Residue, then its C-alpha position, 0 to 999 in steps of 0.5 A: m212778498t207783496e204784489a209788487a214782486e210781480l211788477p216787471p222791470a220798466p221797458k226801455q220805452a219808459r226811459e224815452v217817454f218819461g225822461d227826467r221823470f223816469a224814477d217817479a214813473v217807476r215809483y208810481a208803478e210800484l205804488l199801483a202794484e202795492a197800495g193800488v192793489q191792496r186798496g182795490l184800485i186795480g186788479p192784481r192781474e193788471v200788475p204784470r202789464l202795468w207798464e204797457r197797458h197802463l202807464l205807457n198807454c196813458a203817457v202817449l196821450s201827451e202827443v195830442v195835448p196842446s202846450g200850456v193848457t189846463v186839463c181835467d181828468v174825469g173819473s181819474g180813478a188810480g190816476l190814469p191817464g192823469i198821473p202819467l200825463a203829468l209826469v211827461r208834461e210839466d207845462i200843463k196844469i191838471t185837475l184829477l177829478e174823482p168822486l170816491l174818497r179812497r181813490t182821492t186819498f191815494l191820488t193825493e198821496v201820489v201827487e205829494l210823494l212825486g212832487l207834482d206841483h202842477v196837479t190838483v186832486v178834487r173829490g166830486r162828480a163832474e156834474e157837481v163841480m160844473g160852474k165851481l171849477p174853472p172851465v178847462h182847455v182839455v178834458t181827458a178820460r179813460a175807461v170811465a163810461p161809453l162815449d155818449r154818457l162820458a160826453t155829458w159829464g166831460i164836455p160841460l167842463l170845457r172852455p169854448y173851443g176846447e176838446m175832450l180826449a177819451l182813450k178808447g179801445d177797439t170800440a172807438e169807431e162804433e162808440l163815436k158813430s152811436a154818440s154822434t147825435a148826443l155829441s152834436k146836442l152838447g156842442a161838438v163841432e168836430t170829431s176824430i179818431l187818433h192813434v198815438g204811441e207809434g214805436i212805444v206801445d203796440p197796439r197804438s193807443t186809440v183816442v177819440r177827440v171831440e172838439v167843441g164850439e163856443s157853447p160846450g155842453g149846449v144851451r142847457f149846460a150854459a145856463k146851469r154854469a151861469k147859475a152856478a157862477r152867480t151862486g158862487r159870487a153871492r156866497r163869496r160876497r156873503g163871506 
């Protein structure tokens, strides 16, 4: 038997959260337990807790994502939180941004298999795609980096007045406090800690929300975005 034998049945909360996409959520969990483990995308010890710790923990992020927005999931890895979010929110357009080929290959397979037409997979680092991808309303991330470093990658991808939503654990308050100066320099105007998933996950998922003003990333990143945009236009004209 493969590692999929260790995957527990979906909890009743999963039917409530994923609704019509419940069968696709089950298939995604199976893919994580099988191909995800075999390709080294998740550890085999995570399989018994895939539902509570990973799929549901990420899906409840939808509670604080506005309607009809564009989202970039930075460092998407095996698709967390991007894939669960996409399964429960077909009203938003999501870009899964990931630099490693073996991960983007897996993500592309998942997106095609589950028919997630509102999801795009992009291989690259955040600092490489800035100015090449259209700015988004929301950046999401989970277990990518400490908040101060994550912000330098995620905030410059935002549109003016957008927001970054980072799934964090017990360190959320400490990270937010230590990153306050860096966040301010990057154009953050408001920060908060949210708890989502009441009655679905225990403990509830902790989200750090960073809202930006009209210059996400600050002056330096605005100049870099403008330069990248000019380069892109020049290339298109030459093409």
